N, C-alpha and C positions, 0 to 999 in steps of 0.2 A: 504494500500500500504506500501512498505518498509519504506517510510518516515513518516508513521503515518497518512497520509491523507486518506480520504474515497472517493470512486468513485462509480457511478452507471453503471453497465454493462448490455448490452443486452444479453438475453438468448434465443437462437433459439431452443426452446424445448417446445412443447405444452403438453407433458405428465405430470404426477404427479412428476416425478423425485424422486420417492420413493427410500430411501436409500442414498440420497444425501442432507439431510436436517439437518445433525448433527451440533450442535454448534461447532465452531472452525474448521470446514472443510477447508482444504487448497484448493484454487482454482487457476487456471491459466487463466489469461485474455490476450486478444490480443488487442493492441492499434491500432487506425487508425486516420487519419487526414482528412477523407472524409467530406467536408462541407455539403453534402447532408444527412448525418446520424445524428440523434438526439443525440446519445451517442458515446463517443470516445473509448469505450471499449466493447469487446465481451467476454463472458465466454465460454471458449473452453474445459477445462479439470477440473475434480475434482480429488483430491488425498486423498485417505482414510488414516487412521492412520497407516496401514500396508504397505503403499507405492503403493497400487493398483491405477492405473490410469483409469479414466472413461471419455470417450468422450461425452460431453453433447450436442454438436451441431448436431441436426437431419438433417441439410442441407448437412452435409459432406458425409453420406453413399452413396448417389447417385453419388457424384463426385468420391468417391473411387471405386465404382462398374464400372463406366464409364471408368476409367483408367484401371481397371482390365480387362474389355472386350477388350479394345484396345490392351492390352499386352498379351491377351490369358492366363491370370493368374488364370482363373477358368476353370479347365479341363472339367467340366460338361456343360459349356456354351461357346463353341467356334463356332462362327458364322461369316459369311462373312460381314454382315451389321447389324447395329442397329440404332434405333431412340429413342429419349427420349421424355417423356411426350406426348404419343399418345392417342387420344381420342378413347374410346371403351365402350361397354356395355351401361348401363343406366347412362349417364351423368358422366362418370368416365374418368380418365386418367391413363394409365398404365405407370409405371416408364420407362420401356424399351420394345420396340418391336424388337425382334431379327429375322433375316431372313437369309436363305441360299438357294441356288439354288435347285429347285424341292423339297423343304421340306415345311411342314406347318409352318405358323407363330408361333413364340414362345413368349408368354407374360410373362414378368418378373416383379414381384413386389418386392420391397426392403423395409425391416423394420429395424429400428434401435433398438438395444437391449442394455439396460443398467442395468436392474434390476437383483439383486441376493439376495435371502433370505436364501440360503443354500450353504455352501462352494462349489465352483466350478460349481454350477448349475446356469445358467442364464435363465431368463424368459421374456416372452412377452405375453400380454401387462403389463404396470405398472399402467394402469387405464382403465376404460371402454372405448372401442373404437367402436362406431357404424360404423364409416368409415372403420375401419379395417375389421369388419365382412362383410361389403358390398364388399370390395375388394376380400375376399375369395370366395364369391358367384359369383362375376363377373369372376374370374379365372376359377372356375368350369364350368361356362357357356361356356367359350371359348373352354375348352377341349371337352365339350359335342357337340360343333359345328364343331369338327374336327381339332382344333388347339392344340397346346401344351402350358403349363403354368407352371411356377415355382414361389414359394414364397421363397425369400432368406432373412434369418434373419442375419443381419450383427451385430456382437457383438462388442460394443465399450467399452470393458474393458479387462484388460490383465490377469485376474485370472480365466477365464472360461475354463471348461473342457467338459461341455455338456449343452444341451438346453431342455427346456420344455415350454409348454404353461401354463400360469398362469390362469387356469380355475376357481380358487376361486375368482379371481379379476374380471373376465369377462366370465361367463358361456356361454353367447351368442357367444362370439368370439370363445371359445373352440368348440362349436357345429359347427360353420361355418368352422373352421379349419379341424375338423374331417370329415365333409361332403365333403370338397374340396379334402382332401387326398383320401377319398374313391372314389371320382369321377375322379381321375387321375392327380390331381395337384401335382407336384413334390415339395419336401421340401429340401432346402439346408441351412446349417448353417455354416458360416465362421466367424472367429474372425479377429481382426485387430492388427497390430503392432503399438503401441502408444508411443509417446514421446513428449516432449515439442517442438520439432522441426518439426516432421512430423508424418503422419499416413498413413498406406497403408494396403491392404488386407493381411491376414495371412493364417492360415490353416483351413481345414474343421473340424467341430466339430460334434459329434454324438448326437442323441436324448438321453435324460436321460431316464433311465428305470423307469416305473411307472409314476404316475401323482398325483397331489394334488386333493383330492376329492372335489366336488363342492356341 
């Protein structure tokens, strides 16, 4: 801390956080005085040596997307109603179930993206994710049964220009992703506008050309 003291901060991120483990990394923490919480600080942002900000809280993307849906900030996803955390498939919960009059249900899964190993290109996942592969299969099944489905990768860093799947980190996830896309699951990538004061949805990003061989 600025006064030289050390604190322990909670990190709401189950991934490997690859690329955010450099010695001397500047981090932004948020304080709280909630007596029900074990720790009085939460790690919210990492700041790289070049000033790039990375949002480390994986609980934020769903809140950001919920706000964006309310405000119709995602042109590809404008619906009359939506519900969060709806049960579906084989003991799964979809992040959002979108609905409109006289249209099939639309299943929306949101993933937080923080990894970048090549300038401008962000990647998902940053570690093996059996759960993530399962979600891709579940979305494909929903499309096969007559519904619609989208996987939305929300990029929580401010230096991204394109996105790709990190197939060398998790070949099984890459296969599930490609099978889902081939089965009609839509893919969207959006970045976020990050600062120490707020974070909100930004612009749509393209898929990167080519892929890392596995």
